[in-house]
C-alpha positions in Angstrom: -62.1 -64.6 7.6 -60.3 -61.5 7.1 -60.8 -59.7 3.7 -57.6 -58.5 2.0 -58.9 -57.5 -1.4 -60.2 -58.8 -4.7 -60.1 -62.5 -5.5 -57.1 -63.7 -7.4 -57.4 -64.3 -11.1 -56.8 -67.6 -12.7 -53.1 -66.7 -13.4 -52.6 -65.8 -9.7 -52.2 -68.1 -6.8 -53.7 -67.2 -3.5 -51.3 -66.8 -0.6 -50.9 -69.9 1.5 -49.2 -70.7 4.8 -46.0 -71.1 2.9 -46.5 -67.9 0.7 -45.1 -64.2 0.9 -47.1 -63.2 3.9 -46.6 -66.2 5.9 -42.8 -66.2 5.6 -42.5 -62.4 6.6 -41.0 -60.9 3.4 -43.4 -57.9 3.2 -42.7 -56.7 6.8 -39.0 -57.2 6.1 -39.0 -55.0 3.0 -41.1 -52.4 4.8 -38.6 -52.3 7.7 -35.7 -52.0 5.3 -37.4 -49.1 3.5 -38.1 -47.2 6.7 -34.6 -47.8 8.0 -33.0 -46.6 4.7 -35.3 -43.5 4.7 -34.3 -42.6 8.3 -30.6 -43.1 7.6 -30.8 -40.9 4.5 -32.6 -38.2 6.5 -29.9 -38.3 9.2 -27.1 -38.0 6.6 -28.9 -35.1 4.9 -29.2 -33.3 8.3 -25.5 -33.8 9.0 -24.5 -32.5 5.5 -26.7 -29.4 5.9 -25.1 -28.8 9.4 -21.6 -29.1 8.0 -22.3 -26.8 5.0 -23.9 -24.2 7.4 -20.9 -24.4 9.7 -18.4 -23.9 6.8 -20.3 -20.9 5.5 -20.3 -19.4 9.0 -16.5 -19.8 9.2 -16.0 -18.4 5.7 -17.9 -15.1 6.4 -16.7 -14.6 10.0 -13.1 -13.4 10.4 -11.2 -15.2 13.2 -9.5 -11.9 13.8 -12.6 -10.5 15.4 -14.1 -11.6 18.7 -17.0 -10.4 20.8 -15.0 -8.2 23.1 -15.2 -4.6 22.0 -12.5 -2.1 23.1 -14.0 1.4 22.8 -12.0 4.6 23.1 -14.3 5.5 26.0 -13.9 2.7 28.6 -17.2 3.9 30.3 -19.2 3.1 27.1 -21.5 0.1 27.9 -24.0 0.3 25.0 -21.6 -0.7 22.3 -19.7 -3.6 23.9 -21.1 -6.1 21.4 -20.6 -4.0 18.3 -17.2 -5.3 17.1 -14.0 -6.8 18.3 -10.3 -6.7 17.8 -8.9 -6.9 14.3 -5.2 -8.0 14.0 -4.8 -6.7 17.6 -6.1 -3.2 17.1 -9.4 -1.9 18.7 -12.6 -1.9 16.6 -14.5 1.4 17.0 -18.2 1.8 16.4 -19.2 3.7 13.3 -21.5 5.8 15.4 -18.7 7.1 17.6 -16.5 8.1 14.6 -19.4 9.6 12.8 -20.1 11.8 15.8 -16.4 12.7 16.2 -16.2 13.9 12.6 -19.6 15.8 12.7 -21.0 13.2 10.4 -18.0 13.5 8.1 -18.5 17.2 7.5 -16.5 18.8 4.7 -15.1 21.2 7.3 -13.4 18.2 9.0 -11.9 16.9 5.7 -8.1 16.7 5.7 -7.5 15.2 2.3 -8.8 12.8 -0.4 -6.9 9.7 -1.5 -7.4 7.1 -4.1 -9.6 4.9 -1.9 -11.1 7.3 0.6 -11.3 10.7 2.3 -9.6 11.5 5.5 -11.2 13.5 8.3 -10.0 15.1 11.5 -11.7 13.9 14.7 -11.3 14.1 18.4 -12.2 11.0 20.3 -14.0 10.9 23.7 -10.7 10.0 25.4 -9.2 13.3 24.0 -7.0 11.8 21.3 -6.8 13.7 18.0 -7.0 11.3 15.1 -7.4 11.1 11.4 -10.3 9.0 10.2 -10.1 7.4 6.7 -13.5 6.7 5.2 -13.4 4.4 2.2 -15.4 5.6 -0.8 -17.4 2.4 -1.2 -18.1 -0.8 0.7 -17.3 -3.5 -1.9 -14.8 -6.4 -2.2 -12.0 -4.3 -3.6 -12.3 -1.6 -0.9 -12.5 -4.3 1.8 -9.3 -5.8 0.4 -7.5 -2.5 0.7 -9.0 -1.9 4.2 -7.8 -5.3 5.5 -4.5 -5.0 3.8 -3.7 -1.7 5.4 -4.6 -3.0 8.8 -2.5 -6.2 8.5 0.5 -4.3 7.2 0.4 -1.5 9.8 0.0 -3.9 12.8 3.2 -5.6 11.7 5.3 -2.4 11.8 6.8 -0.2 14.5 8.9 2.7 13.2 9.2 6.3 14.3 8.7 7.5 10.6 5.6 5.4 9.8 2.1 6.6 10.7 0.5 4.6 13.6 -2.9 2.9 13.3 -5.2 3.3 16.3 -8.0 1.1 15.2 -10.9 0.5 12.7 -14.5 -0.2 12.3 -15.7 -3.8 11.9 -15.4 -5.0 8.3 -19.0 -6.2 8.6 -20.2 -2.7 9.5 -23.1 -1.9 7.1 -22.5 1.8 7.3 -19.0 1.7 5.9 -15.3 1.0 6.4 -13.2 3.4 8.6 -9.6 3.4 9.6 -8.3 5.5 12.6 -4.7 6.8 12.6 -2.7 9.2 14.7 -3.2 12.7 13.6 -0.2 14.4 11.9 -0.9 18.1 11.9 1.5 19.7 9.4 0.2 18.4 6.1 2.1 16.5 3.4 5.4 17.1 1.7 3.5 17.8 -1.5 1.5 20.6 0.3 4.7 22.4 1.3 6.6 21.9 -2.0 3.9 22.9 -4.5 0.5 22.8 -2.8 -1.6 24.9 -0.5 1.1 25.3 2.1 3.9 26.2 -0.3 5.6 29.5 0.4 9.1 30.9 -0.4 11.6 29.5 2.1 8.9 27.3 3.8 11.1 24.3 3.4 14.8 25.1 3.8 17.3 22.8 2.3 18.3 21.4 5.7 14.6 20.4 6.3 14.3 18.9 2.8 17.5 16.8 3.5 16.0 15.7 6.8 12.8 14.6 4.9 14.8 12.7 2.4 16.8 10.8 5.0 13.8 10.0 7.2 11.7 8.8 4.3 14.5 6.6 3.0 14.9 5.2 6.6 11.2 4.3 6.7 11.3 2.6 3.3 14.5 0.7 4.1 12.7 -0.5 7.3 9.7 -1.7 5.2 11.9 -3.5 2.8 13.8 -5.2 5.6 10.4 -6.3 6.9 9.6 -7.9 3.5 7.0 -5.2 2.6 6.8 -3.1 -0.6 4.9 0.2 -0.2 3.9 0.5 -3.9 2.6 4.1 -3.6 5.6 6.2 -2.5 4.9 9.8 -3.3 5.1 13.2 -1.6 1.3 13.2 -0.9 1.8 10.1 1.2 4.7 11.6 3.3 3.1 13.5 6.3 4.9 16.0 8.4 4.5 16.9 12.1 5.1 20.3 13.5 8.8 19.6 13.8 8.9 18.6 10.1 9.5 15.0 11.0 8.3 12.4 8.5 5.4 10.0 8.8 5.0 7.7 5.8 1.3 6.8 5.3 -1.2 5.0 3.1 -0.5 1.3 2.9 -3.6 0.2 1.0 -1.5 -0.9 -2.0 1.4 -2.4 0.0 2.4 -6.0 -0.5 4.3 -8.6 1.5 7.4 -9.5 -0.4 9.2 -12.6 1.1 13.0 -12.4 0.7 13.2 -15.7 -1.0 11.4 -14.6 -4.2 12.6 -12.3 -7.0 9.3 -10.5 -7.8 5.5 -10.5 -7.4 3.5 -10.7 -10.6 0.7 -8.2 -10.3 -1.1 -5.5 -12.4 0.7 -2.2 -12.0 -0.8 0.1 -9.4 0.4 3.4 -8.1 0.2 7.1 -8.9 0.9 8.8 -12.2 4.5 10.1 -12.4 5.8 7.7 -9.7 5.2 4.2 -11.3 8.3 2.2 -12.0 8.4 1.9 -15.9 9.7 -1.6 -15.8 7.0 -2.7 -13.4 4.5 -1.0 -15.7 5.8 -2.9 -18.8 6.5 -6.3 -17.2 3.9 -6.5 -14.4 6.7 -7.6 -12.0 6.8 -5.8 -8.7 10.0 -5.6 -6.7 11.5 -3.5 -3.9 13.3 -1.6 -6.7 9.8 -0.2 -7.7 9.8 1.7 -4.5 13.3 2.9 -5.2 12.2 4.4 -8.5 9.3 6.2 -6.8 11.6 7.5 -4.2 13.9 8.9 -6.9 10.9 11.0 -8.1 10.5 12.2 -4.5 14.2 13.3 -4.4 13.7 15.3 -7.6 10.7 17.0 -6.1 12.7 17.9 -3.0 15.4 19.6 -5.0 13.2 21.2 -7.6 9.9 21.9 -5.8 8.1 20.7 -9.0 5.2 18.2 -9.0 5.7 14.7 -10.4 3.2 15.4 -13.2 2.4 18.9 -14.6 0.3 19.2 -17.7 1.4 22.8 -18.1 5.0 21.8 -18.9 6.2 20.9 -22.3 4.8 17.6 -23.5 8.1 15.9 -23.3 8.6 17.1 -19.7 5.1 16.6 -18.2 6.7 13.7 -16.3 9.2 15.1 -13.8 11.4 12.0 -13.9 11.9 12.5 -17.7 12.6 16.2 -17.2 15.2 15.4 -14.5 17.0 12.8 -16.5 17.1 15.1 -19.4 18.5 18.0 -17.4 21.2 15.8 -15.7 22.3 14.2 -18.9 22.7 17.5 -20.6 24.7 19.1 -17.6 21.8 21.5 -17.0 21.3 20.7 -13.4 21.0 24.4 -12.5 17.7 24.4 -14.4 16.4 21.6 -12.1 17.2 23.1 -8.7 14.7 25.4 -7.0 16.3 28.9 -7.0 15.0 29.5 -3.5 17.4 26.9 -2.1 20.5 29.1 -2.7 22.1 26.9 -5.4 24.0 29.9 -6.8 25.0 31.6 -3.6 25.7 28.7 -1.2 28.4 26.2 -2.1 27.2 23.7 0.5 23.7 23.7 -0.9 25.2 23.4 -4.4 27.3 20.4 -3.4 24.4 18.6 -1.7 21.7 19.3 -4.3 24.1 18.1 -7.0 24.9 14.9 -5.1 21.1 14.3 -4.4 20.4 14.8 -8.1 23.1 12.2 -8.9 21.6 9.7 -6.4 18.1 10.4 -7.8 19.4 9.7 -11.3 20.5 6.2 -10.2 17.1 5.6 -8.6 15.4 6.5 -11.9 17.1 4.0 -14.1 14.6 2.2 -16.2 16.4 -1.1 -15.7 15.8 -2.1 -12.0 19.1 -3.9 -11.8 20.9 -0.6 -12.2 19.1 1.0 -9.2 20.6 0.8 -5.7 18.8 -0.9 -2.9 16.9 1.2 -0.5 19.3 0.7 2.4 22.1 1.8 0.2 20.2 4.9 -0.8 19.7 5.7 2.9 23.4 5.4 3.6 24.3 7.5 0.6 21.9 10.3 1.8 23.4 10.2 5.3 26.9 10.5 3.6 25.7 13.5 1.6 24.2 15.1 4.7 27.4 14.6 6.7 29.4 16.6 4.2 31.0 13.9 2.0 30.6 14.0 -1.7 32.5 11.4 -3.6 30.2 8.4 -4.2 31.7 5.3 -2.4 28.8 3.3 -0.9 26.9 2.3 -4.0 27.5 -0.9 -5.9 30.9 -0.7 -7.6 29.6 -2.9 -10.5 26.9 -0.4 -11.4 27.9 0.9 -14.8 25.8 4.1 -14.4 27.6 4.9 -11.2 31.0 4.5 -12.8 30.0 6.8 -15.7 28.8 9.4 -13.2 31.9 9.5 -11.0 33.7 12.8 -11.2 37.1 12.9 -13.0 40.2 13.6 -10.9 40.2 17.2 -9.9 41.1 19.5 -7.1 37.7 19.1 -5.6 35.6 16.0 -5.3 32.5 18.2 -5.3 33.1 20.1 -8.5 29.8 20.1 -10.4 31.2 20.2 -13.9 33.5 17.3 -13.3 30.6 15.3 -11.8 28.2 15.9 -14.6 30.2 15.9 -17.8 31.0 12.2 -17.4 27.4 11.2 -17.2 27.0 8.8 -20.2 23.8 9.1 -22.4 22.2 5.7 -22.5 18.8 4.4 -23.6 18.5 2.6 -20.2 18.6 5.9 -18.4 15.5 7.4 -20.1 12.4 6.8 -18.1 9.1 5.8 -19.8 6.1 8.2 -19.5 3.4 6.9 -17.3 0.3 5.5 -19.1 -2.8 3.6 -18.1 -2.3 0.5 -16.0 -4.8 -1.3 -18.4 -2.4 -1.0 -21.3 -0.4 -4.2 -21.9 3.1 -3.7 -23.2 4.6 -6.0 -25.8 8.1 -5.4 -24.4 10.1 -8.5 -23.6 10.5 -9.1 -19.9 
């Protein structure tokens, strides 16, 4: 007789042929328990596999693949380093570090808000500018990817071209590779290290204004707001042709919306005061910044200068003040020949008038960028009387010259400019400050 354990107590009945063992209930329960355990384990494995797959998709950009396109087609050792990002080649960090002599200060071209730019010559002979981001964090990665995505959408003769980038997963850092523009920035030539008397004639400045306006009008037609228009971001080639650069802050702006709600970003002296107060970005924010650029072109003064009177540190404020008080002569760079050349006097006065419209604090009173472009072309062609801007614009009506023997008479043009609180621009303050102004 088999022995199964202790004898049953008086309260317990021994198993019989018709009891638990005999009718198979214990093996059934055991089988069910084993089956449930195996099923739960299988479900757990599936869940873990799905979670791992989702994480892999989250941290691996679909914009990159395993095919690397180096600048040197003979390079074999780096074929698996990166891929293609939004259709542009991905360079190895090692190649770009070597091309910049390990980012030597001697190769440095400039320093922006998000990174330094270095000159480099690639193995295939191309001269390029390499932008190295200051840090490798989420915010820098966002600017890095934004600039790549924006520039790969655009093709315009007055926009800088993007040649490629490093992988965003590169542990050494984030690098962008652009075409090299050799003649510095507009800021350099107006009031920087390249500034010299007569270095930028009025005809060249007018060309710069028209080409920059053309590039911005193209951006707006492509549903993109630059958001950091300034003379430091307008590059010049050896023929003084414009290349607008630095799209790290740019935003897509679909035509079916009125504005994008976002914290103000940009450079001191150029930030749209209404955008600063109301946190509403529109294409008219670029128009305001371009108005500051126009004033720089006619005055050769920087957008912000702490050495000026406290009420005129901001160039936009200084310009509006001079124009409203019929003191435009104090605004124009004497080197341009304002007093001796009637054509220069006519054109600079007209550009000042246009800049005044662009600098209106109320965005609705500013012309659109394509209208600004047409107005600049009209001024360049020799016309003077405003006729292409919005006829409903009250500021324009107030600035129209009175009937006189000459459409281009400065006094008749300026004496009818009406002083208005909407035409006084706000001084730039920190983007962290929240305004209580009603929007």
